C-alpha positions, 0 to 999 in steps of 0.5 A, spaced: 500 500 500 503 506 497 500 513 498 497 513 492 495 506 490 492 500 494 497 495 491 502 494 485 496 490 481 493 497 480 499 500 476 501 493 472 502 494 464 496 492 460 500 486 457 502 484 464 495 484 467 493 480 461 498 475 461 496 474 469 489 474 468 489 469 462 493 464 467 488 466 472 482 465 468 484 458 465 485 456 473 478 458 475 475 455 469 478 448 471 477 449 478 469 451 477 468 445 472 471 440 478 468 443 484 461 446 482 456 441 479 453 447 475 459 449 472 461 442 471 455 441 466 455 448 463 463 448 461 464 440 460 466 441 453 471 447 455 478 446 455 481 451 459 488 450 455 484 452 448 484 459 451 490 463 448 487 470 449 483 474 454 478 475 448 477 468 447 472 468 454 467 470 449 467 463 447 464 461 453 457 461 455 453 466 459 450 465 466 444 469 467 442 472 474 434 470 472 437 463 470 441 463 476 434 464 480 431 459 477 436 454 478 437 456 485 430 454 486 430 447 483 437 446 487 437 450 493 441 454 495 446 456 490 444 452 484 450 448 483 454 454 482 458 454 489 465 451 490 464 449 497 458 446 501 453 451 504 456 450 511 463 452 509 461 459 507 462 465 512 455 467 511 449 466 507 445 472 504 438 472 501 437 478 496 430 480 492 428 475 487 430 471 491 437 470 490 442 467 495 449 469 495 455 466 500 460 470 503 467 466 504 471 466 510 477 471 507 478 477 511 475 482 505 471 477 501 468 482 496 475 486 495 472 493 497 478 495 501 481 497 494 475 502 493 475 505 500 482 506 499 481 510 492 475 514 496 480 516 501 479 512 507 485 510 511 487 505 516 486 508 523 479 512 521 472 510 523 467 509 518 459 510 518 456 504 514 449 505 513 448 499 508 443 494 510 446 488 514 439 484 515 439 478 510 442 482 505 450 482 503 451 490 502 453 492 509 457 486 511 461 487 504 463 494 506 464 492 513 469 487 511 473 491 506 473 497 512 476 492 517 481 489 512 483 496 510 484 497 518 478 502 519 473 501 525 466 500 523 460 503 526 455 498 523 449 503 523 445 499 517 438 503 514 433 507 517 433 510 524 436 517 521 435 521 528 439 515 532 444 515 526 445 522 526 446 523 533 451 517 533 455 521 528 456 527 532 458 523 538 463 518 535 466 522 529 467 518 523 471 520 518 467 517 512 460 514 510 458 508 506 451 507 504 446 508 498 447 515 495 441 518 497 441 516 505 447 521 506 443 527 505 437 524 509 443 524 515 446 530 513 439 534 513 437 530 520 443 533 523 442 540 521 434 539 523 437 537 530 443 542 530 448 536 531 455 537 529 457 532 523 463 535 520 467 530 522 464 526 515 469 529 510 469 523 505 464 517 502 463 511 498 456 510 495 453 504 491 447 501 490 444 506 485 446 512 481 450 518 484 447 524 480 451 530 479 447 535 483 447 530 489 455 529 489 455 537 488 451 538 494 455 533 498 461 537 496 458 544 498 457 541 505 464 538 506 463 531 504 467 528 498 463 523 495 466 517 490 462 511 488 463 504 486 459 498 483 458 492 486 453 486 487 452 481 492 454 475 488 460 478 485 463 483 490 467 489 487 466 490 480 469 497 479 470 503 483 471 511 482 478 514 484 479 522 485 480 523 478 472 522 477 473 519 470 469 513 469 470 507 474 476 503 474 475 495 474 477 491 480 483 487 479 479 481 482 474 480 476 474 481 468 469 485 465 466 485 458 461 489 455 456 485 450 450 486 446 444 485 451 441 478 451 447 475 448 455 474 449 457 478 443 462 484 445 460 491 443 465 496 440 468 501 445 464 507 448 457 503 445 453 501 451 451 494 452 450 489 458 456 488 463 458 481 464 463 479 470 468 473 471 470 473 478 476 469 480 473 468 487 474 460 488 468 459 493 463 462 488 466 462 481 461 466 477 464 466 470 461 470 464 455 472 469 450 477 466 449 483 471 443 486 467 446 492 468 448 497 462 455 501 461 460 502 456 468 502 456 472 508 456 478 508 452 485 510 455 487 510 462 485 514 468 489 520 470 490 517 477 495 512 474 491 506 475 492 502 468 486 497 468 480 498 464 475 503 465 467 503 464 462 509 464 458 507 470 451 504 471 447 506 466 440 503 467 438 496 466 438 491 460 432 488 462 426 491 466 429 489 473 431 496 476 434 498 483 431 503 487 435 505 494 440 500 493 435 494 492 433 490 486 426 490 484 424 485 479 418 484 474 416 478 478 415 482 484 410 486 481 406 480 478 406 477 486 403 484 488 397 483 483 396 476 484 395 478 492 389 483 490 384 480 485 381 487 483 388 488 480 388 487 472 394 490 470 400 494 474 406 498 472 411 500 477 414 507 475 420 509 478 422 516 478 426 522 482 423 527 487 428 532 489 434 527 491 431 521 492 428 515 489 420 514 489 416 508 487 409 509 484 405 503 482 399 504 477 394 499 478 388 498 473 382 495 477 375 492 476 373 495 482 375 499 488 373 500 496 376 506 500 382 502 503 384 498 497 390 503 495 393 503 502 392 495 502 396 494 495 401 499 498 402 495 504 403 489 499 408 492 495 412 494 501 412 487 504 414 484 497 419 489 495 421 491 502 421 498 499 415 503 500 411 506 494 405 510 493 399 506 489 395 510 484 388 506 482 386 507 474 380 504 470 381 498 465 385 500 459 388 506 462 395 503 462 399 503 455 399 496 452 406 495 451 408 489 456 412 494 460 412 492 468 417 497 470 418 504 468 424 507 470 423 514 468 430 517 472 435 520 467 442 518 468 446 523 464 
């Protein structure tokens, strides 16, 4: 660990990185075939020795998140894609879908210490972590990365904004981790209560888009906020440095940008779906389709890190979207409909109100009563774990275009 970079992996020449990652990829394929039954079937005809360059990864089949969800349902909990037994994991999580993820027993399983370092966090500091700890992996991933870096962690989790603001004013953490929107909730609550939270000088956010206006507001309030891109299955995928010119791909994964729904690479700068291959030995996901959209940026970062850069999260390749750090799937909207016989069809609209995500479920109904909208809203909260409003409409008012989730947020 140097003053500027987390380790020497970040500044390898492209040629050295490609050679070392090709060797690691061959080893990961062999390992996955031998230890994970799902990959034993999927990659059975693949000879790792036939891969002569990283570009040959495009010859391998794609593993899709929706497919994994169904495979896990048929063969719980991991669908045959884990290389270790469930009891050998450090933790097992559940995310909306449901999708089950495992955490190994390494000190920084999600490799997020690298992103924290790039965001300015240093050993001996205190980090206020507002990612969720309950069942989902986000809180634990950031917690482990901070402790591996040498930071103390306040495991704040979500909600309880007054209690969290008071804790910040007294414990005096240097940095915040959590979703982009929730930091504003905490800063506003502290201002309302006349609490001094000026110890917060930096933040690393994920789980949603960091809109430029919100980043600027944080900077004006004394908090320099950078972002990273991570998922529960894969850990860290890419992270921002002080240069703020795209997200730099983590050294522990391979990232491809492909035409959505295929495994075919797109040219640089063209928007496509993010595929990720991880070198995680416990959960060796290979060409895992995240469903997220991004694009490759040409050239290298001015910060001196030499790995591939991507533009950042640019929406979803399918109708699944992320709201306040939580994925919302079309299947969940369908589950809400099933629980209310009066609902013929529904569309979930995700928008921005000020600097926060808001959800509105528009429902065509055959009949109504005084409390129906409230009852549907309660079901929406129970199924998606997120609050949203409900609008009741007459039959035929919603567009007949097959869209279940309409993400109206702009990511420019």
